[in-house]
C-alpha positions in Angstrom: 34.5 -5.3 -12.3 31.0 -3.9 -11.8 29.8 -2.1 -8.7 26.0 -2.4 -8.3 23.3 -2.7 -5.6 23.2 -6.3 -4.3 20.4 -8.6 -5.4 18.7 -11.3 -3.5 20.6 -13.9 -5.6 23.8 -12.5 -4.2 22.9 -13.3 -0.6 25.1 -16.5 -0.2 28.2 -15.0 -1.8 27.9 -11.8 0.2 27.1 -13.8 3.4 30.4 -15.7 3.0 32.2 -12.3 2.7 30.3 -10.9 5.7 31.3 -14.0 7.7 35.0 -13.3 6.9 34.6 -9.7 8.1 32.3 -10.5 11.1 33.3 -14.1 12.1 31.1 -14.0 15.2 28.2 -14.7 12.9 27.8 -17.7 10.6 27.3 -17.4 6.9 23.8 -18.7 7.4 23.1 -15.9 10.0 24.5 -13.3 7.6 22.4 -14.7 4.7 19.3 -14.3 6.9 20.2 -10.7 7.7 20.9 -9.9 4.1 17.5 -11.3 3.0 15.9 -8.9 5.5 18.0 -5.9 4.4 17.5 -6.5 0.7 13.7 -6.9 1.1 13.6 -3.6 3.0 12.5 -5.4 6.3 15.6 -4.6 8.3 14.6 -1.1 9.2 11.4 0.9 8.7 13.2 4.1 9.9 16.5 4.3 8.1 17.3 3.1 4.6 19.9 0.4 4.2 21.7 -0.5 1.0 24.3 -3.1 0.1 26.6 -2.6 -2.8 28.3 -5.6 -4.4 31.6 -5.7 -6.4 31.2 -8.3 -9.1 34.2 -9.6 -11.0 34.1 -10.9 -14.5 32.3 -14.2 -14.4 29.8 -13.1 -11.7 31.9 -13.7 -8.5 31.1 -11.2 -5.8 34.5 -10.1 -4.6 33.5 -7.3 -2.1 30.6 -5.5 -0.5 29.7 -2.2 1.2 26.8 -2.0 3.6 25.5 1.6 3.9 22.8 3.1 6.1 21.7 6.5 7.3 22.0 7.3 11.0 20.6 10.1 13.1 24.1 10.9 14.3 27.7 9.7 14.2 30.7 10.7 16.3 32.6 13.6 14.8 29.8 14.5 12.4 27.3 17.4 12.4 24.8 16.4 15.1 22.0 18.4 13.5 21.9 16.3 10.3 21.5 12.7 9.4 24.8 11.1 8.3 25.6 8.2 6.0 27.3 5.3 7.7 29.5 2.6 6.2 28.4 -0.3 8.3 30.5 -2.9 6.6 33.2 -2.7 3.9 35.1 -5.8 2.7 37.1 -7.0 -0.3 38.3 -10.5 -0.7 42.0 -10.8 0.1 43.1 -11.6 -3.5 41.4 -8.5 -4.9 42.7 -6.0 -2.4 44.9 -3.0 -3.5 43.2 -3.0 -6.9 40.7 -0.2 -6.4 37.8 -2.4 -5.5 37.4 -0.9 -2.0 37.6 2.6 -3.5 35.0 1.8 -6.1 32.6 0.4 -3.4 33.2 3.5 -1.3 32.5 5.8 -4.3 29.1 4.0 -4.8 28.4 4.4 -1.1 29.2 8.1 -1.1 27.0 8.7 -4.2 24.1 7.0 -2.5 24.6 8.9 0.8 24.7 12.2 -1.1 21.6 11.3 -3.0 19.9 10.9 0.4 20.7 14.5 1.2 23.7 13.9 3.5 27.0 15.8 3.4 29.0 13.4 5.5 29.8 9.7 5.7 31.2 8.0 8.8 32.6 4.6 9.5 34.4 2.6 12.2 36.8 -0.3 12.5 38.5 -2.2 15.3 41.5 -0.6 17.0 43.6 -3.6 16.1 42.7 -3.6 12.4 45.5 -1.4 11.1 44.9 -2.4 7.5 41.3 -1.1 7.6 42.5 2.0 9.3 45.0 2.7 6.6 42.4 2.0 3.9 39.9 4.4 5.5 42.6 7.1 5.8 43.9 6.6 2.2 40.4 7.2 0.9 39.8 10.4 2.9 38.4 9.4 6.2 39.9 11.2 9.3 40.0 9.6 12.7 37.8 11.5 15.2 37.9 9.3 18.3 39.1 6.1 19.9 36.9 4.1 22.2 37.3 1.2 24.5 33.9 -0.6 25.1 33.1 -2.3 28.4 30.5 -4.7 29.6 29.4 -5.8 33.0 26.9 -8.6 33.6 24.3 -7.8 36.2 23.1 -11.4 36.9 
């Protein structure tokens, strides 16, 4: 397995994984987003990198999307913070160190940007993700319920 920055040629494979993590978007929509991210067009303010976990034979088996944010809950509000926007490993490759290797690459990139913290989030119902975060050193800092009200 190799952990490396994603390439434009990886878009479709990573888009399929992103659709598994975020099913509200189609693989085509995720591929479009990835093209913008990998070309540097996603944000002119904060850098955004995608790391790919590549298995022998070239199959992309996981990814980590990492950005910088001006702030994140539970982190020093006076400094930018790295943010793990998305982190996913294909079911059949879980519990083999792939997620930890992706996180290590994300952490190294965040530290190279001058940050001393990395933050993340997951759904309250995703206990597997919560356990993975905690097993790799994240600590829970808050729980939030989000509301919406239409004004039409």
